[in-house]
N, C-alpha and C positions, 0 to 999 in steps of 0.2 A: 442599462443596469447590469451589474455583475454580482456574482455570489462568492462568498468565502466562508469556510467553516473553521471554527476554532474549537479545539478539543480541550475540555477541562477535567481535571481529576475531581471525583465526587466522593463524599463521605456520608452515605445515607445512614439513618438510624436503623435499628433492628426491624422496626415496623415497615420502614420504607424499603429495606432489603427484601422483606417478605413480599411486599407489593410488586417490586421489580420482578421477582421470581415468578409470581402469578402472571404478570403481564407477558413475560417471555414464553411461559407455557401456553397461555391462551392464544397468543399470536401463532405459535407453532400448530396448535390444535385447529384453529380456523383455517390456516393455510392448507393443512392436510385434508380437512373436510371439503373445502372448495375444490381442491384438485381431484379428490375421489369422486365427487359429484359430476365434475366435468368429464372425467373418463367414463363413468357409467352412462351419462347422457349421450356421449358420442357413440357408445356401443349400441344404444337403443334407437337413436334418431339419426346418427350420422353427422351430427353437428355438436359443437361444444356449447353448452348452455351458459347463460350469464347467471352467476351466483354472487350473493352478497353475505357479509357476516351476520346481518340481521336475521337471516333465515335460521340460524342455529341457536339463537339466544333462548328460544322457548324450550328446546330439548336439553340445552346446556346452560342453566341459569347462572353459573359462575362466570360466564362471559360478560355479564352485566357489571361485574365488580371492577373491571379494568377499563382503561381509557378506550373509548370507541374509535377515536382517530387512529390509534395504534392498529386496531383490527382492520380499519378501512385501508390503511397503507399496505397491509398484507394482501388485500385484494388487488391493489395497484401493482404490487410486486409480482403477483401471479399473472396478471395481464401482460406485464412486460416480459415475463419468462416465456409465455406463449408467443408473443410477438417476435421475440428473438429466435424462437424455434422455427417459425414458419415464414419469416420475412425473407425476401429474395437476397438481401444483403447480409444475411446471418453469417457468423463466423463458424469455423469447423467444430469448435468445442461447445457450441450452443446446442446441446441435446434437448430431449424432451424433459419438462420439469419433473423433478424428483420429490418424493416425500421427505419432510424434514425429520431428522432423528433427534431424539431427546439427548442422546449421548454426544453426537458429533456436530450438531448444528450450532452456529454462533448464537450466543445469548445477547440479543439486541432487539430494540424496537424503536420506531420513529413516530413522533407525534407532531402535529402542526400547531402553529401559533394562531389562535382565533381570538382576536380582540383582547390580547394580553394574557392568554392562558399560559404562555411560555414567556418568562422574563428573567432578567438578572436583577437581583435585589441586593442593595447595600454593598455591592461589590464583594459579596461573600456567599451568596445563595443563588440557586437557580430554581425558579418556580415551574412546576410541571403539573399537568392535569391529573387529578386523582391521587397525586403524591404529595403535593404541597411544596414547601421550601426545602430544598436539598442543599446541604452545606457543600461548597465547592471551592477550589483554589482558582480564583479569577486572575490568572497571571497576565492576561491581556484584556484591557478594558476597551470595548468597541467605541467607535466615534459616535457622536450624537445623531448623525444622519444615517446610521446603519440600522436596518429594520430586521428583527428576528423573524425568519420564515418557518423554521422547524428545529427540533432537537432530537438527537438520536442517543438513547441510553444503551450502554453496552457493559458487559461484565467479562473481563479477561479470564484466562485459564488459572491465573494465580489468585482470583477472587476480588481483584480491584475493580472499582466502578469508574466509568468515564461518561461524560455527557458532551457530545459534539453539537455545537449550536451553529446553525446555518444562518448567515446574515446576507441581506441584500443591500446594495449601496450603488450610488451613482458612479459609473465607470468614467471618471474624468481622465482626459488624456494627459499623460505625463509629459511635460515640456522638454524633458531631457533628450538630447540628440546624441546617439551613439557614435563613438569614434571608431571607425573601421580599422584604424592602425593599432588600436589597443586591443589586440586579439591574442588568443592562446589556443593551441591544439592539444587534445588529450588522447593518448593511446591506451586502451585497456590493458591492464597487467594483472594477472591472477595473483601475483605476489606484490601487493602494494596498491591495489585499486586502479591506479593509472600512472603513467609517466607523461609529463607535459613536454611541450616543445622547448622548454628551457632546461630540461633534464631533471626536474624535481619529481620526487615520488610522492603519491597521494598520502598513504598511511601504511605503517608497518604493522598495525594491530590485526590480529586474527582472534576475534573475541570468542568464537566457539572453541577453538583449540586451547585458548588460555583457561577456559572453564571446563575443559573436557574431563579432567580427572575428577573434579568435584561433582560434575553431572553424572559420570559413570558410577561413582560410589553411591550416590543417591538412588540411581536407577537399580543397582544391584540389590540394595536394601529393599526397594519397592517390590522387586521380583520374588522375594522370599516371603512376602506377607499374604495373608488370606485375602483373596480377591484378585490375585494376579492371573489365575487360570480362567479360561473361558467358562462362562455360565456359573461362576463361583460367586457366592455372596461376598460383597466387599466389607471388610471390617473397618472399624473406626480408625484404626492405625493405618490401614491402607490409604484411606481418603486423606488422612493427615500427611502421610509421606508423599502422596501424589501431588498435593498442593505445594510441597517443598520442591519437588521436581519441576513443576510448572513455574515456580518462582525463579528458579535458576534459568530456565528458558526465557522467561520474560526479562530477566536482568541482562542476558546476552543480547536480546533484541533491542533493549533500551540503550545499551552501550553503543551498538552499531548505529542506531538512529541518531543518537546524540552526536557521534563523530561525523556522520554523513551530513547532518545539518550544519555543523560548524564549517566543514570543508567547502560545501556548496555555497554557503553564505559568503565565505571569504573570497571565493572565485567570482561570484556574482557582483560583489562590491568592487573588486579590483579590475575586472576586465569587462569590455563592452561587447566583445564577440567571442564565443566559445565554440570551437569546432570539435566534434566527437564522431565516433563510428556508430553506425546503426547496426548493432549486433543482436543475434538471437541468443539470449542468455540461457534459455531453456535447453537449447541444443548443446551449448558449450558446457553445461553442467552434466552432460551425459557421461557414462562410464568410458566411452571410447576416447575421450580427451584425457582421462587420467587425473584431472584436477577438479572434479565436481564439488568436493567439499570446500576447497578454496574459493571456487567461483561463487557458490551460494553464500559463503561467509562474507564475501566482499560487499554484497548488496549493490552492485553496479547499476542495476535497473532502477532501484529506488533513488540512487544518486542522480541519474539522468532526469528522473521525474522532478526531483527537487530543483535541479538546475533550470529546468524548463520554466517552472512557474516563478522562480525567484528572478530570473533574467527578464521574463515577460513583465513582471511587476515594475521593473526598473527601466522599461522600454529598451531593453538590450536584446541580443540575438543569440540563440542556440542553433547552430547549423549542424545537421546530421549528414555525414558522408556515407555513401553506399557501402554496405558491408563487403562487397566484392571488389572495391577499389584496392589495388595492390600496394598499400601504404608501406608495408615492410620490405617490398622488393625493389622499390625505386630509390636511387640515390638522389637526395634532395638537392645536391649541388649541380650535377651534370645531367640527371634524368636517365642514367643507364639502368636497365632492368637487370636484376640479379635473381634468377629463378631459384638458385640454391638457398635463398633466404626463406623458402617455403618450409625448410627444416627448422622446427622450433628450437632445436638444440643449439643452433648457431645464434649466439647472443650479441655478436658484433659484426657490423658491415665494414668490409674493406673494399674500396672502389679503386679503379685504375686512375681516377683523377686525383688520388692522394688522400681521399677522405677516409678516416677511420672513426666510427661513431657507434654508440650503443644502438642496438636494433630498435628498441622501443622509442628512444628519442628521435631517431631518424623517421620512424613511422608517424610520430606525433607532429613533426615538422611538415611531412607530406599531407597529413590530415588538415593541418592549419592552412596550407597553400590551396588545397582542393576546396576547403570550406569557404575561403575568401573568394575563390573563383565562382563558386555557386552563389554566394551572397551578392556578387557584382551583377549577376543576371536578374536577381529579384529586386534589389534596391537601386 
């Protein structure tokens, strides 16, 4: 069995929007109450006690108004947070669970499907517990053998609502056999997303920079309104202008996502093997590199994530080459090492063998060759 989530745009009524807001708030409240009791229990007994949302419904009656499964999922989230904190295989950034802020926390909750409590109705509505039928754009209709497992309701910073429905289905093996000769290598480029082994550039769009003037103007207007200063009451005009600023940010993000989906889908349909570099994008966006804004505007990490699942769905391969592989320093024709190519200002490689080629295309060809070598060991 396999799982896949599809995100739908939702258009709730005013009453449903109020109910969503209540559920967001109750989930945050229950999470904070459980975390507080765990901390206090540890201080008194030396152990973290087990707490459930049902414990608080007597003292906080309004918790009974919202979906109980949404509150139960917050208990699971807290348990996972503690597991990530104290497990031996935890990551460096998995610190101790923090209290959720009403201002900064993401507005979302998850509910489970129990005997049809979550369903897609008439290809135009999504049924949710305690909410009823919510109007939605069902842009992708699931297959008949797909079973709904859960639904996550979220509200973005621009005020729009989305419902992500998780489906379970039989993971039938795709009979397609990948052709290892139909391959391409991609070298990351801060100006253009990537350069492939054929010399093509991914995209010339810089969506943040294209909307920078419009965004800066809206933010300047926001900074002059009552509510921009710390601990100052926010006026109605401030909230209205804040939503306009958030709408511009969301528009930029949607433009970037749309472009990355189109490019990744085109590559996944055209090639059977895609070889890329395994880069640390967080480090590359640092000030020391001098191109942090361009790096973040590219969305290269999201691009690789999209390539990974799209190629996997088609029974194709995404091969990641080690980030320390000197792809820019090796001549792909004769194999001569050119240490001077460590200087990023040099944009062309000139080798004694007579080769003159773009730095990025040469790196992409080397990534392709190294990726095919790694693939031959696995398959």
